All heavy atoms as a GROMACS GRO file, in nm:
protein
  591
    1MET      N    1  -1.096  -1.351   0.708
    1MET     CA    2  -1.061  -1.217   0.756
    1MET      C    3  -1.094  -1.208   0.904
    1MET      O    4  -1.204  -1.244   0.947
    1MET     CB    5  -1.138  -1.111   0.676
    1MET     CG    6  -1.118  -0.972   0.731
    1MET     SD    7  -1.218  -0.843   0.653
    1MET     CE    8  -1.145  -0.837   0.493
    2LEU      N    9  -1.000  -1.159   0.978
    2LEU     CA   10  -1.021  -1.133   1.120
    2LEU      C   11  -1.094  -1.000   1.133
    2LEU      O   12  -1.055  -0.900   1.073
    2LEU     CB   13  -0.886  -1.126   1.192
    2LEU     CG   14  -0.890  -1.082   1.338
    2LEU    CD1   15  -0.966  -1.184   1.423
    2LEU    CD2   16  -0.750  -1.061   1.390
    3VAL      N   17  -1.199  -0.996   1.208
    3VAL     CA   18  -1.275  -0.873   1.231
    3VAL      C   19  -1.266  -0.837   1.379
    3VAL      O   20  -1.297  -0.919   1.465
    3VAL     CB   21  -1.423  -0.890   1.188
    3VAL    CG1   22  -1.501  -0.762   1.215
    3VAL    CG2   23  -1.432  -0.929   1.041
    4LEU      N   24  -1.221  -0.715   1.405
    4LEU     CA   25  -1.206  -0.668   1.543
    4LEU      C   26  -1.290  -0.542   1.562
    4LEU      O   27  -1.305  -0.463   1.470
    4LEU     CB   28  -1.060  -0.634   1.573
    4LEU     CG   29  -0.960  -0.748   1.557
    4LEU    CD1   30  -0.818  -0.695   1.570
    4LEU    CD2   31  -0.986  -0.855   1.661
    5THR      N   32  -1.338  -0.523   1.682
    5THR     CA   33  -1.408  -0.400   1.717
    5THR      C   34  -1.318  -0.321   1.812
    5THR      O   35  -1.267  -0.375   1.910
    5THR     CB   36  -1.542  -0.432   1.786
    5THR    OG1   37  -1.621  -0.509   1.697
    5THR    CG2   38  -1.615  -0.305   1.822
    6ARG      N   39  -1.295  -0.195   1.778
    6ARG     CA   40  -1.211  -0.110   1.860
    6ARG      C   41  -1.282   0.022   1.882
    6ARG      O   42  -1.360   0.069   1.798
    6ARG     CB   43  -1.076  -0.080   1.791
    6ARG     CG   44  -0.994  -0.202   1.759
    6ARG     CD   45  -0.912  -0.256   1.875
    6ARG     NE   46  -0.991  -0.307   1.983
    6ARG     CZ   47  -0.946  -0.327   2.106
    6ARG    NH1   48  -0.823  -0.297   2.137
    6ARG    NH2   49  -1.023  -0.375   2.198
    7LYS      N   50  -1.254   0.087   1.991
    7LYS     CA   51  -1.307   0.220   2.020
    7LYS      C   52  -1.194   0.321   2.001
    7LYS      O   53  -1.077   0.283   1.989
    7LYS     CB   54  -1.358   0.227   2.164
    7LYS     CG   55  -1.476   0.136   2.190
    7LYS     CD   56  -1.518   0.144   2.334
    7LYS     CE   57  -1.635   0.049   2.360
    7LYS     NZ   58  -1.673   0.044   2.501
    8GLN      N   59  -1.231   0.449   2.004
    8GLN     CA   60  -1.129   0.553   1.992
    8GLN      C   61  -1.022   0.534   2.100
    8GLN      O   62  -1.053   0.500   2.214
    8GLN     CB   63  -1.192   0.691   2.004
    8GLN     CG   64  -1.094   0.802   1.976
    8GLN     CD   65  -1.162   0.937   1.966
    8GLN    OE1   66  -1.280   0.945   1.933
    8GLN    NE2   67  -1.088   1.042   1.992
    9ASP      N   68  -0.898   0.555   2.062
    9ASP     CA   69  -0.779   0.542   2.147
    9ASP      C   70  -0.742   0.397   2.178
    9ASP      O   71  -0.648   0.375   2.254
    9ASP     CB   72  -0.792   0.622   2.277
    9ASP     CG   73  -0.805   0.770   2.252
    9ASP    OD1   74  -0.739   0.820   2.157
    9ASP    OD2   75  -0.881   0.837   2.324
   10GLU      N   76  -0.812   0.301   2.121
   10GLU     CA   77  -0.771   0.162   2.136
   10GLU      C   78  -0.688   0.124   2.013
   10GLU      O   79  -0.693   0.190   1.911
   10GLU     CB   80  -0.892   0.070   2.151
   10GLU     CG   81  -0.965   0.091   2.282
   10GLU     CD   82  -1.082  -0.005   2.300
   10GLU    OE1   83  -1.134  -0.060   2.201
   10GLU    OE2   84  -1.122  -0.022   2.415
   11ALA      N   85  -0.613   0.017   2.026
   11ALA     CA   86  -0.520  -0.020   1.918
   11ALA      C   87  -0.522  -0.169   1.895
   11ALA      O   88  -0.576  -0.246   1.976
   11ALA     CB   89  -0.380   0.027   1.953
   12ILE      N   90  -0.462  -0.208   1.784
   12ILE     CA   91  -0.432  -0.349   1.760
   12ILE      C   92  -0.282  -0.358   1.735
   12ILE      O   93  -0.218  -0.263   1.690
   12ILE     CB   94  -0.512  -0.408   1.643
   12ILE    CG1   95  -0.482  -0.335   1.512
   12ILE    CG2   96  -0.661  -0.406   1.673
   12ILE    CD1   97  -0.545  -0.402   1.392
   13GLN      N   98  -0.226  -0.470   1.764
   13GLN     CA   99  -0.082  -0.493   1.749
   13GLN      C  100  -0.061  -0.601   1.645
   13GLN      O  101  -0.123  -0.708   1.652
   13GLN     CB  102  -0.024  -0.538   1.883
   13GLN     CG  103   0.125  -0.555   1.884
   13GLN     CD  104   0.199  -0.421   1.887
   13GLN    OE1  105   0.148  -0.323   1.940
   13GLN    NE2  106   0.317  -0.419   1.830
   14LEU      N  107   0.025  -0.573   1.546
   14LEU     CA  108   0.062  -0.672   1.444
   14LEU      C  109   0.206  -0.712   1.469
   14LEU      O  110   0.298  -0.631   1.450
   14LEU     CB  111   0.046  -0.615   1.303
   14LEU     CG  112  -0.094  -0.564   1.265
   14LEU    CD1  113  -0.091  -0.502   1.126
   14LEU    CD2  114  -0.196  -0.674   1.274
   15GLY      N  115   0.227  -0.832   1.514
   15GLY     CA  116   0.363  -0.876   1.544
   15GLY      C  117   0.423  -0.791   1.655
   15GLY      O  118   0.352  -0.734   1.737
   16GLU      N  119   0.554  -0.782   1.656
   16GLU     CA  120   0.624  -0.707   1.760
   16GLU      C  121   0.634  -0.558   1.729
   16GLU      O  122   0.648  -0.477   1.820
   16GLU     CB  123   0.767  -0.763   1.775
   16GLU     CG  124   0.773  -0.902   1.836
   16GLU     CD  125   0.736  -0.902   1.983
   16GLU    OE1  126   0.774  -0.808   2.055
   16GLU    OE2  127   0.666  -0.997   2.024
   17ASP      N  128   0.627  -0.522   1.599
   17ASP     CA  129   0.669  -0.387   1.559
   17ASP      C  130   0.559  -0.294   1.508
   17ASP      O  131   0.584  -0.177   1.486
   17ASP     CB  132   0.775  -0.397   1.449
   17ASP     CG  133   0.898  -0.472   1.494
   17ASP    OD1  134   0.927  -0.470   1.614
   17ASP    OD2  135   0.963  -0.534   1.408
   18ILE      N  136   0.442  -0.344   1.484
   18ILE     CA  137   0.341  -0.261   1.418
   18ILE      C  138   0.218  -0.243   1.508
   18ILE      O  139   0.158  -0.341   1.552
   18ILE     CB  140   0.298  -0.321   1.283
   18ILE    CG1  141   0.420  -0.336   1.192
   18ILE    CG2  142   0.191  -0.235   1.217
   18ILE    CD1  143   0.395  -0.411   1.063
   19GLU      N  144   0.186  -0.116   1.532
   19GLU     CA  145   0.067  -0.084   1.610
   19GLU      C  146  -0.024   0.005   1.526
   19GLU      O  147   0.022   0.101   1.464
   19GLU     CB  148   0.105  -0.010   1.738
   19GLU     CG  149  -0.016   0.033   1.819
   19GLU     CD  150   0.021   0.115   1.942
   19GLU    OE1  151   0.076   0.056   2.038
   19GLU    OE2  152  -0.002   0.237   1.940
   20ILE      N  153  -0.150  -0.026   1.524
   20ILE     CA  154  -0.250   0.055   1.454
   20ILE      C  155  -0.350   0.103   1.559
   20ILE      O  156  -0.412   0.022   1.628
   20ILE     CB  157  -0.321  -0.025   1.344
   20ILE    CG1  158  -0.218  -0.076   1.244
   20ILE    CG2  159  -0.426   0.062   1.274
   20ILE    CD1  160  -0.272  -0.172   1.140
   21LYS      N  161  -0.361   0.235   1.571
   21LYS     CA  162  -0.444   0.294   1.676
   21LYS      C  163  -0.558   0.375   1.615
   21LYS      O  164  -0.538   0.447   1.516
   21LYS     CB  165  -0.358   0.385   1.764
   21LYS     CG  166  -0.429   0.439   1.885
   21LYS     CD  167  -0.331   0.515   1.974
   21LYS     CE  168  -0.400   0.562   2.101
   21LYS     NZ  169  -0.306   0.632   2.189
   22VAL      N  170  -0.676   0.364   1.672
   22VAL     CA  171  -0.790   0.444   1.630
   22VAL      C  172  -0.775   0.581   1.696
   22VAL      O  173  -0.788   0.594   1.818
   22VAL     CB  174  -0.924   0.379   1.669
   22VAL    CG1  175  -1.040   0.468   1.628
   22VAL    CG2  176  -0.937   0.240   1.607
   23LEU      N  177  -0.745   0.684   1.614
   23LEU     CA  178  -0.722   0.818   1.668
   23LEU      C  179  -0.851   0.897   1.681
   23LEU      O  180  -0.868   0.974   1.774
   23LEU     CB  181  -0.624   0.894   1.579
   23LEU     CG  182  -0.485   0.832   1.565
   23LEU    CD1  183  -0.401   0.914   1.469
   23LEU    CD2  184  -0.417   0.819   1.700
   24ALA      N  185  -0.940   0.879   1.584
   24ALA     CA  186  -1.065   0.955   1.586
   24ALA      C  187  -1.169   0.885   1.501
   24ALA      O  188  -1.136   0.815   1.406
   24ALA     CB  189  -1.043   1.097   1.534
   25ILE      N  190  -1.293   0.905   1.536
   25ILE     CA  191  -1.406   0.856   1.456
   25ILE      C  192  -1.493   0.978   1.428
   25ILE      O  193  -1.542   1.042   1.522
   25ILE     CB  194  -1.486   0.749   1.532
   25ILE    CG1  195  -1.394   0.632   1.570
   25ILE    CG2  196  -1.604   0.702   1.448
   25ILE    CD1  197  -1.455   0.534   1.667
   26GLU      N  198  -1.502   1.013   1.298
   26GLU     CA  199  -1.577   1.134   1.260
   26GLU      C  200  -1.676   1.097   1.150
   26GLU      O  201  -1.638   1.076   1.036
   26GLU     CB  202  -1.480   1.242   1.211
   26GLU     CG  203  -1.379   1.281   1.318
   26GLU     CD  204  -1.264   1.367   1.265
   26GLU    OE1  205  -1.260   1.392   1.143
   26GLU    OE2  206  -1.179   1.404   1.346
   27GLY      N  207  -1.802   1.086   1.185
   27GLY     CA  208  -1.903   1.047   1.087
   27GLY      C  209  -1.875   0.909   1.034
   27GLY      O  210  -1.863   0.814   1.113
   28ASP      N  211  -1.859   0.897   0.901
   28ASP     CA  212  -1.832   0.767   0.842
   28ASP      C  213  -1.684   0.745   0.815
   28ASP      O  214  -1.647   0.656   0.739
   28ASP     CB  215  -1.914   0.749   0.714
   28ASP     CG  216  -1.877   0.848   0.606
   28ASP    OD1  217  -1.806   0.946   0.637
   28ASP    OD2  218  -1.919   0.830   0.491
   29GLN      N  219  -1.599   0.825   0.878
   29GLN     CA  220  -1.455   0.807   0.860
   29GLN      C  221  -1.388   0.776   0.993
   29GLN      O  222  -1.428   0.826   1.099
   29GLN     CB  223  -1.392   0.933   0.801
   29GLN     CG  224  -1.434   0.959   0.657
   29GLN     CD  225  -1.354   1.071   0.594
   29GLN    OE1  226  -1.323   1.170   0.660
   29GLN    NE2  227  -1.323   1.056   0.468
   30ILE      N  228  -1.283   0.697   0.983
   30ILE     CA  229  -1.202   0.662   1.099
   30ILE      C  230  -1.060   0.708   1.070
   30ILE      O  231  -1.004   0.680   0.964
   30ILE     CB  232  -1.203   0.509   1.122
   30ILE    CG1  233  -1.345   0.462   1.150
   30ILE    CG2  234  -1.110   0.473   1.237
   30ILE    CD1  235  -1.359   0.312   1.153
   31LYS      N  236  -1.001   0.780   1.163
   31LYS     CA  237  -0.862   0.824   1.148
   31LYS      C  238  -0.774   0.725   1.225
   31LYS      O  239  -0.794   0.704   1.345
   31LYS     CB  240  -0.843   0.965   1.204
   31LYS     CG  241  -0.705   1.022   1.178
   31LYS     CD  242  -0.693   1.163   1.232
   31LYS     CE  243  -0.771   1.259   1.145
   31LYS     NZ  244  -0.753   1.400   1.188
   32LEU      N  245  -0.680   0.664   1.151
   32LEU     CA  246  -0.591   0.563   1.209
   32LEU      C  247  -0.450   0.618   1.220
   32LEU      O  248  -0.404   0.690   1.132
   32LEU     CB  249  -0.589   0.437   1.122
   32LEU     CG  250  -0.722   0.366   1.100
   32LEU    CD1  251  -0.705   0.254   0.997
   32LEU    CD2  252  -0.775   0.310   1.231
   33GLY      N  253  -0.382   0.580   1.326
   33GLY     CA  254  -0.240   0.608   1.338
   33GLY      C  255  -0.165   0.476   1.330
   33GLY      O  256  -0.204   0.379   1.394
   34ILE      N  257  -0.062   0.472   1.247
   34ILE     CA  258   0.014   0.348   1.227
   34ILE      C  259   0.157   0.372   1.270
   34ILE      O  260   0.225   0.462   1.220
   34ILE     CB  261   0.010   0.304   1.080
   34ILE    CG1  262  -0.136   0.285   1.035
   34ILE    CG2  263   0.091   0.177   1.060
   34ILE    CD1  264  -0.154   0.267   0.886
   35ASP      N  265   0.202   0.293   1.364
   35ASP     CA  266   0.340   0.300   1.411
   35ASP      C  267   0.408   0.172   1.364
   35ASP      O  268   0.374   0.063   1.412
   35ASP     CB  269   0.343   0.312   1.563
   35ASP     CG  270   0.484   0.333   1.617
   35ASP    OD1  271   0.574   0.367   1.538
   35ASP    OD2  272   0.503   0.315   1.738
   36ALA      N  273   0.499   0.188   1.266
   36ALA     CA  274   0.566   0.072   1.207
   36ALA      C  275   0.708   0.109   1.171
   36ALA      O  276   0.739   0.227   1.152
   36ALA     CB  277   0.490   0.026   1.083
   37PRO      N  278   0.795   0.010   1.159
   37PRO     CA  279   0.932   0.039   1.113
   37PRO      C  280   0.930   0.103   0.974
   37PRO      O  281   0.841   0.076   0.894
   37PRO     CB  282   0.997  -0.100   1.108
   37PRO     CG  283   0.912  -0.188   1.192
   37PRO     CD  284   0.774  -0.132   1.188
   38LYS      N  285   1.030   0.188   0.946
   38LYS     CA  286   1.037   0.255   0.816
   38LYS      C  287   1.052   0.156   0.701
   38LYS      O  288   1.019   0.188   0.588
   38LYS     CB  289   1.153   0.354   0.814
   38LYS     CG  290   1.130   0.474   0.905
   38LYS     CD  291   1.240   0.575   0.890
   38LYS     CE  292   1.222   0.690   0.985
   38LYS     NZ  293   1.119   0.782   0.947
   39SER      N  294   1.098   0.036   0.731
   39SER     CA  295   1.115  -0.064   0.625
   39SER      C  296   0.982  -0.123   0.578
   39SER      O  297   0.977  -0.193   0.476
   39SER     CB  298   1.206  -0.177   0.675
   39SER     OG  299   1.148  -0.240   0.788
   40VAL      N  300   0.874  -0.095   0.649
   40VAL     CA  301   0.743  -0.148   0.611
   40VAL      C  302   0.673  -0.045   0.521
   40VAL      O  303   0.656   0.070   0.560
   40VAL     CB  304   0.657  -0.175   0.736
   40VAL    CG1  305   0.515  -0.218   0.696
   40VAL    CG2  306   0.722  -0.280   0.824
   41ASP      N  307   0.637  -0.088   0.400
   41ASP     CA  308   0.563   0.000   0.308
   41ASP      C  309   0.418   0.006   0.351
   41ASP      O  310   0.355  -0.097   0.375
   41ASP     CB  311   0.571  -0.052   0.164
   41ASP     CG  312   0.712  -0.049   0.110
   41ASP    OD1  313   0.788   0.040   0.150
   41ASP    OD2  314   0.745  -0.135   0.027
   42ILE      N  315   0.363   0.127   0.360
   42ILE     CA  316   0.223   0.146   0.399
   42ILE      C  317   0.158   0.235   0.294
   42ILE      O  318   0.207   0.344   0.265
   42ILE     CB  319   0.212   0.211   0.538
   42ILE    CG1  320   0.282   0.124   0.641
   42ILE    CG2  321   0.066   0.235   0.574
   42ILE    CD1  322   0.296   0.188   0.777
   43TYR      N  323   0.050   0.185   0.233
   43TYR     CA  324  -0.022   0.260   0.131
   43TYR      C  325  -0.171   0.252   0.158
   43TYR      O  326  -0.220   0.154   0.214
   43TYR     CB  327   0.001   0.198  -0.009
   43TYR     CG  328   0.144   0.190  -0.052
   43TYR    CD1  329   0.215   0.072  -0.041
   43TYR    CD2  330   0.207   0.302  -0.104
   43TYR    CE1  331   0.347   0.064  -0.083
   43TYR    CE2  332   0.338   0.295  -0.146
   43TYR     CZ  333   0.408   0.176  -0.135
   43TYR     OH  334   0.538   0.168  -0.176
   44ARG      N  335  -0.244   0.353   0.112
   44ARG     CA  336  -0.388   0.338   0.102
   44ARG      C  337  -0.413   0.229  -0.002
   44ARG      O  338  -0.338   0.218  -0.099
   44ARG     CB  339  -0.455   0.469   0.056
   44ARG     CG  340  -0.448   0.579   0.158
   44ARG     CD  341  -0.514   0.704   0.103
   44ARG     NE  342  -0.513   0.811   0.198
   44ARG     CZ  343  -0.418   0.904   0.208
   44ARG    NH1  344  -0.317   0.902   0.124
   44ARG    NH2  345  -0.425   0.998   0.298
   45ARG      N  346  -0.516   0.150   0.017
   45ARG     CA  347  -0.542   0.035  -0.071
   45ARG      C  348  -0.550   0.077  -0.218
   45ARG      O  349  -0.491   0.013  -0.304
   45ARG     CB  350  -0.674  -0.033  -0.029
   45ARG     CG  351  -0.718  -0.144  -0.119
   45ARG     CD  352  -0.665  -0.274  -0.075
   45ARG     NE  353  -0.720  -0.380  -0.160
   45ARG     CZ  354  -0.653  -0.488  -0.188
   45ARG    NH1  355  -0.533  -0.507  -0.136
   45ARG    NH2  356  -0.704  -0.580  -0.263
   46GLU      N  357  -0.621   0.187  -0.248
   46GLU     CA  358  -0.637   0.228  -0.387
   46GLU      C  359  -0.504   0.269  -0.448
   46GLU      O  360  -0.479   0.245  -0.566
   46GLU     CB  361  -0.742   0.339  -0.400
   46GLU     CG  362  -0.710   0.468  -0.329
   46GLU     CD  363  -0.752   0.472  -0.181
   46GLU    OE1  364  -0.777   0.365  -0.121
   46GLU    OE2  365  -0.757   0.583  -0.126
   47ILE      N  366  -0.415   0.328  -0.370
   47ILE     CA  367  -0.283   0.365  -0.420
   47ILE      C  368  -0.200   0.240  -0.444
   47ILE      O  369  -0.132   0.227  -0.548
   47ILE     CB  370  -0.210   0.458  -0.320
   47ILE    CG1  371  -0.290   0.586  -0.296
   47ILE    CG2  372  -0.068   0.488  -0.367
   47ILE    CD1  373  -0.309   0.673  -0.418
   48TYR      N  374  -0.207   0.145  -0.353
   48TYR     CA  375  -0.133   0.020  -0.369
   48TYR      C  376  -0.175  -0.052  -0.498
   48TYR      O  377  -0.092  -0.098  -0.575
   48TYR     CB  378  -0.156  -0.070  -0.248
   48TYR     CG  379  -0.096  -0.207  -0.263
   48TYR    CD1  380   0.041  -0.227  -0.246
   48TYR    CD2  381  -0.175  -0.317  -0.299
   48TYR    CE1  382   0.097  -0.352  -0.262
   48TYR    CE2  383  -0.119  -0.442  -0.315
   48TYR     CZ  384   0.016  -0.459  -0.296
   48TYR     OH  385   0.071  -0.583  -0.314
   49LEU      N  386  -0.306  -0.061  -0.522
   49LEU     CA  387  -0.355  -0.128  -0.643
   49LEU      C  388  -0.312  -0.055  -0.769
   49LEU      O  389  -0.278  -0.118  -0.869
   49LEU     CB  390  -0.508  -0.141  -0.637
   49LEU     CG  391  -0.561  -0.235  -0.529
   49LEU    CD1  392  -0.713  -0.230  -0.524
   49LEU    CD2  393  -0.511  -0.377  -0.548
   50ASP      N  394  -0.310   0.079  -0.765
   50ASP     CA  395  -0.266   0.157  -0.880
   50ASP      C  396  -0.118   0.133  -0.909
   50ASP      O  397  -0.079   0.114  -1.025
   50ASP     CB  398  -0.293   0.306  -0.854
   50ASP     CG  399  -0.269   0.390  -0.977
   50ASP    OD1  400  -0.317   0.351  -1.086
   50ASP    OD2  401  -0.201   0.494  -0.965
   51ILE      N  402  -0.035   0.132  -0.806
   51ILE     CA  403   0.108   0.105  -0.824
   51ILE      C  404   0.128  -0.034  -0.882
   51ILE      O  405   0.208  -0.054  -0.974
   51ILE     CB  406   0.183   0.119  -0.689
   51ILE    CG1  407   0.185   0.265  -0.645
   51ILE    CG2  408   0.324   0.063  -0.699
   51ILE    CD1  409   0.231   0.285  -0.502
   52LYS      N  410   0.054  -0.131  -0.830
   52LYS     CA  411   0.066  -0.269  -0.877
   52LYS      C  412   0.027  -0.279  -1.025
   52LYS      O  413   0.096  -0.345  -1.103
   52LYS     CB  414  -0.025  -0.358  -0.792
   52LYS     CG  415  -0.008  -0.504  -0.811
   52LYS     CD  416  -0.094  -0.579  -0.711
   52LYS     CE  417  -0.090  -0.727  -0.740
   52LYS     NZ  418  -0.177  -0.802  -0.648
   53GLU      N  419  -0.080  -0.210  -1.065
   53GLU     CA  420  -0.123  -0.212  -1.204
   53GLU      C  421  -0.019  -0.146  -1.294
   53GLU      O  422   0.012  -0.198  -1.402
   53GLU     CB  423  -0.257  -0.140  -1.218
   53GLU     CG  424  -0.311  -0.143  -1.359
   53GLU     CD  425  -0.446  -0.074  -1.370
   53GLU    OE1  426  -0.526  -0.085  -1.274
   53GLU    OE2  427  -0.469  -0.008  -1.472
   54GLN      N  428   0.036  -0.034  -1.250
   54GLN     CA  429   0.138   0.033  -1.331
   54GLN      C  430   0.262  -0.054  -1.346
   54GLN      O  431   0.323  -0.058  -1.453
   54GLN     CB  432   0.175   0.167  -1.267
   54GLN     CG  433   0.066   0.269  -1.280
   54GLN     CD  434   0.103   0.402  -1.216
   54GLN    OE1  435   0.220   0.429  -1.189
   54GLN    NE2  436   0.004   0.484  -1.190
   55ASN      N  437   0.301  -0.124  -1.240
   55ASN     CA  438   0.416  -0.214  -1.248
   55ASN      C  439   0.389  -0.329  -1.345
   55ASN      O  440   0.477  -0.368  -1.422
   55ASN     CB  441   0.452  -0.268  -1.110
   55ASN     CG  442   0.519  -0.164  -1.024
   55ASN    OD1  443   0.569  -0.064  -1.072
   55ASN    ND2  444   0.519  -0.187  -0.894
   56ASN      N  445   0.267  -0.382  -1.343
   56ASN     CA  446   0.231  -0.489  -1.436
   56ASN      C  447   0.234  -0.441  -1.580
   56ASN      O  448   0.282  -0.510  -1.669
   56ASN     CB  449   0.093  -0.546  -1.402
   56ASN     CG  450   0.096  -0.636  -1.281
   56ASN    OD1  451   0.200  -0.687  -1.243
   56ASN    ND2  452  -0.019  -0.653  -1.219
   57GLU      N  453   0.184  -0.319  -1.604
   57GLU     CA  454   0.186  -0.263  -1.739
   57GLU      C  455   0.329  -0.242  -1.787
   57GLU      O  456   0.362  -0.271  -1.901
   57GLU     CB  457   0.110  -0.132  -1.743
   57GLU     CG  458  -0.040  -0.148  -1.732
   57GLU     CD  459  -0.114  -0.015  -1.723
   57GLU    OE1  460  -0.051   0.091  -1.738
   57GLU    OE2  461  -0.234  -0.019  -1.699
   58ALA      N  462   0.414  -0.194  -1.698
   58ALA     CA  463   0.554  -0.171  -1.735
   58ALA      C  464   0.625  -0.302  -1.765
   58ALA      O  465   0.712  -0.308  -1.852
   58ALA     CB  466   0.626  -0.096  -1.624
   59ALA      N  467   0.587  -0.407  -1.695
   59ALA     CA  468   0.651  -0.538  -1.716
   59ALA      C  469   0.602  -0.604  -1.844
   59ALA      O  470   0.668  -0.694  -1.896
   59ALA     CB  471   0.623  -0.629  -1.597
   60ASN      N  472   0.490  -0.559  -1.898
   60ASN     CA  473   0.432  -0.621  -2.017
   60ASN      C  474   0.462  -0.543  -2.145
   60ASN      O  475   0.387  -0.550  -2.241
   60ASN     CB  476   0.280  -0.634  -2.001
   60ASN     CG  477   0.244  -0.739  -1.900
   60ASN    OD1  478   0.315  -0.838  -1.884
   60ASN    ND2  479   0.136  -0.717  -1.828
   61VAL      N  480   0.572  -0.472  -2.146
   61VAL     CA  481   0.611  -0.401  -2.267
   61VAL      C  482   0.643  -0.505  -2.375
   61VAL      O  483   0.711  -0.604  -2.350
   61VAL     CB  484   0.735  -0.313  -2.239
   61VAL    CG1  485   0.786  -0.252  -2.367
   61VAL    CG2  486   0.701  -0.208  -2.138
   62SER      N  487   0.591  -0.485  -2.493
   62SER     CA  488   0.608  -0.585  -2.598
   62SER      C  489   0.754  -0.599  -2.638
   62SER      O  490   0.832  -0.504  -2.630
   62SER     CB  491   0.522  -0.549  -2.719
   62SER     OG  492   0.583  -0.443  -2.789
   63SER      N  493   0.788  -0.717  -2.683
   63SER     CA  494   0.925  -0.743  -2.727
   63SER      C  495   0.959  -0.660  -2.850
   63SER      O  496   1.074  -0.621  -2.871
   63SER     CB  497   0.946  -0.891  -2.751
   63SER     OG  498   0.856  -0.936  -2.850
   64ASP      N  499   0.859  -0.630  -2.934
   64ASP     CA  500   0.882  -0.546  -3.052
   64ASP      C  501   0.929  -0.406  -3.010
   64ASP      O  502   1.021  -0.350  -3.070
   64ASP     CB  503   0.755  -0.533  -3.136
   64ASP     CG  504   0.717  -0.664  -3.202
   64ASP    OD1  505   0.805  -0.752  -3.215
   64ASP    OD2  506   0.599  -0.676  -3.240
   65LEU      N  507   0.867  -0.352  -2.907
   65LEU     CA  508   0.906  -0.220  -2.860
   65LEU      C  509   1.048  -0.222  -2.804
   65LEU      O  510   1.127  -0.131  -2.830
   65LEU     CB  511   0.808  -0.171  -2.752
   65LEU     CG  512   0.837  -0.034  -2.692
   65LEU    CD1  513   0.841   0.074  -2.800
   65LEU    CD2  514   0.734   0.002  -2.586
   66LEU      N  515   1.083  -0.328  -2.732
   66LEU     CA  516   1.219  -0.339  -2.678
   66LEU      C  517   1.321  -0.348  -2.792
   66LEU      O  518   1.428  -0.286  -2.785
   66LEU     CB  519   1.230  -0.460  -2.586
   66LEU     CG  520   1.152  -0.451  -2.455
   66LEU    CD1  521   1.161  -0.583  -2.378
   66LEU    CD2  522   1.203  -0.337  -2.371
   67GLU      N  523   1.288  -0.424  -2.897
   67GLU     CA  524   1.379  -0.434  -3.012
   67GLU      C  525   1.394  -0.299  -3.080
   67GLU      O  526   1.505  -0.259  -3.119
   67GLU     CB  527   1.326  -0.538  -3.112
   67GLU     CG  528   1.348  -0.680  -3.066
   67GLU     CD  529   1.495  -0.715  -3.049
   67GLU    OE1  530   1.578  -0.670  -3.129
   67GLU    OE2  531   1.524  -0.785  -2.950
   68LEU      N  532   1.285  -0.226  -3.094
   68LEU     CA  533   1.289  -0.094  -3.155
   68LEU      C  534   1.378   0.001  -3.074
   68LEU      O  535   1.458   0.077  -3.129
   68LEU     CB  536   1.147  -0.037  -3.168
   68LEU     CG  537   1.132   0.097  -3.235
   68LEU    CD1  538   1.179   0.087  -3.381
   68LEU    CD2  539   0.988   0.144  -3.230
   69LEU      N  540   1.366  -0.005  -2.943
   69LEU     CA  541   1.449   0.080  -2.856
   69LEU      C  542   1.597   0.043  -2.870
   69LEU      O  543   1.683   0.130  -2.872
   69LEU     CB  544   1.403   0.067  -2.711
   69LEU     CG  545   1.267   0.130  -2.680
   69LEU    CD1  546   1.223   0.094  -2.538
   69LEU    CD2  547   1.273   0.281  -2.696
   70LYS      N  548   1.624  -0.087  -2.880
   70LYS     CA  549   1.763  -0.132  -2.896
   70LYS      C  550   1.821  -0.080  -3.028
   70LYS      O  551   1.934  -0.035  -3.034
   70LYS     CB  552   1.771  -0.285  -2.894
   70LYS     CG  553   1.763  -0.344  -2.756
   70LYS     CD  554   1.776  -0.496  -2.766
   70LYS     CE  555   1.757  -0.561  -2.632
   70LYS     NZ  556   1.762  -0.708  -2.641
   71GLU      N  557   1.740  -0.086  -3.135
   71GLU     CA  558   1.785  -0.042  -3.266
   71GLU      C  559   1.815   0.108  -3.267
   71GLU      O  560   1.912   0.152  -3.327
   71GLU     CB  561   1.680  -0.074  -3.372
   71GLU     CG  562   1.666  -0.222  -3.401
   71GLU     CD  563   1.550  -0.251  -3.494
   71GLU    OE1  564   1.492  -0.157  -3.552
   71GLU    OE2  565   1.516  -0.371  -3.508
   72ASN      N  566   1.730   0.185  -3.199
   72ASN     CA  567   1.748   0.329  -3.196
   72ASN      C  568   1.868   0.370  -3.111
   72ASN      O  569   1.929   0.473  -3.133
   72ASN     CB  570   1.623   0.399  -3.143
   72ASN     CG  571   1.512   0.399  -3.246
   72ASN    OD1  572   1.538   0.385  -3.365
   72ASN    ND2  573   1.391   0.413  -3.201
   73LYS      N  574   1.904   0.286  -3.016
   73LYS     CA  575   2.016   0.315  -2.927
   73LYS      C  576   2.149   0.295  -3.000
   73LYS      O  577   2.245   0.365  -2.977
   73LYS     CB  578   2.009   0.225  -2.803
   73LYS     CG  579   2.108   0.261  -2.696
   73LYS     CD  580   2.088   0.176  -2.573
   73LYS     CE  581   2.189   0.215  -2.467
   73LYS     NZ  582   2.174   0.134  -2.347
   74GLU      N  583   2.149   0.197  -3.093
   74GLU     CA  584   2.274   0.163  -3.161
   74GLU      C  585   2.310   0.260  -3.268
   74GLU      O  586   2.279   0.350  -3.312
   74GLU     CB  587   2.262   0.024  -3.223
   74GLU     CG  588   2.250  -0.082  -3.117
   74GLU     CD  589   2.223  -0.221  -3.175
   74GLU    OE1  590   2.212  -0.236  -3.299
   74GLU    OE2  591   2.212  -0.315  -3.097
   0.00000   0.00000   0.00000
């Protein structure tokens, strides 16, 4: 992991298109501003992990349940 030290109003650049700027430091929280193309998905880590878990659960639907759904559809 790369570790950088930044002060308020300083930024880091990721590639050509993504800039992350320290907007404010308040107590134990840091407010970040992210300037990135709309095609880049940006999530809080906990939200990203929750989405990933829900996608995994949806992908692991049992074959019995799928067969039951097919039977009810017909």
